[in-house]
C-alpha positions in Angstrom: 0.0 0.0 0.0 1.4 3.4 -0.9 1.9 6.1 1.7 -1.0 8.3 0.5 -3.4 5.4 0.5 -2.3 4.3 3.9 -2.7 7.8 5.3 -6.2 8.0 3.6 -7.2 4.8 5.4 -5.9 6.2 8.7 -8.0 9.3 8.2 -11.0 7.1 7.5 -10.5 5.2 10.7 -10.2 8.4 12.7 -13.5 9.6 11.2 -15.2 6.2 12.0 -13.9 6.4 15.6 -15.2 9.9 15.9 -18.6 8.7 14.7 -18.5 5.8 17.1 -17.6 8.2 19.9 -20.5 10.5 19.0 -22.9 7.5 18.9 -21.8 6.4 22.4 -22.4 10.0 23.6 -25.9 9.9 22.1 -26.6 6.6 23.9 -25.5 8.0 27.2 -27.8 11.0 26.7 -30.7 8.7 25.9 -30.1 6.5 28.9 -30.0 9.6 31.0 -33.3 10.7 29.7 -34.8 7.3 30.4 -33.4 7.4 34.0 -35.0 10.8 34.5 -38.3 9.7 33.2 -38.1 6.6 35.4 -37.8 8.8 38.5 -41.5 9.6 37.9 -42.5 6.1 36.8 -40.5 4.2 39.4 -40.2 1.0 37.4 -38.0 -1.4 39.4 -36.6 -3.2 36.4 -35.5 0.0 34.8 -34.1 1.3 38.1 -32.1 -1.9 38.5 -30.7 -2.2 35.0 -30.2 1.4 33.8 -27.3 2.4 36.0 -25.2 -0.7 34.9 -26.0 0.0 31.3 -25.0 3.6 31.7 -21.7 2.6 33.3 -20.9 0.1 30.6 -21.6 2.6 27.8 -19.6 5.2 29.7 -16.7 2.8 30.0 -16.9 2.1 26.2 -16.9 5.8 25.5 -13.8 6.2 27.6 -12.1 3.4 25.7 -13.1 4.8 22.3 -11.9 8.3 23.2 -8.6 6.9 24.4 -8.1 4.9 21.2 -9.1 7.8 19.1 -6.6 10.1 20.7 -3.8 7.5 20.4 -4.7 6.7 16.8 -4.8 10.4 15.8 -1.3 10.9 17.3 -0.1 7.9 15.2 -1.8 9.3 12.1 -0.2 12.7 12.6 3.2 11.2 13.2 2.9 9.1 10.0 1.9 12.2 8.1 4.9 14.1 9.4 7.4 11.3 8.9 6.2 10.7 5.3 5.6 14.3 4.4 2.0 13.4 3.2 1.1 17.0 2.3 4.0 17.2 -0.2 3.2 13.8 -1.6 -0.4 14.9 -2.2 0.7 18.1 -3.8 3.1 16.1 -6.1 0.3 13.7 -6.9 -2.0 16.5 -7.9 0.7 18.0 -10.1 1.3 14.7 -11.7 -2.4 14.4 -12.6 -2.4 17.7 -14.5 
C-alpha cells in the first residue's frame, strides 16, 4: 500500500472512531433521559438495569476516546514522517 493510500485509510479510521464516539455519547444521553423519566415512573426493572447499562456505555466511551486520541497521534506522526502534504501536492501536479 502506498503512503498516501495508507494515510487516507488512517483518516477514514479516525473519522469512523469519531462517529463511534458520537454514537456512544448519544446513547449515554438517551439512557440519562430514560433514567430521569423513570424517576417519575419508578419501574423497578429500569431502576435496577439502567445504572449498569449507563456505566458500561460510559466505559466504552472512555475506551473509544482513548483509542481515538492515540490513533490520531499515530496518524499525525505518520503524516509528518512521510511528508504526506508534499506527496499529495506532487500527486495533484502529476495528474495535470
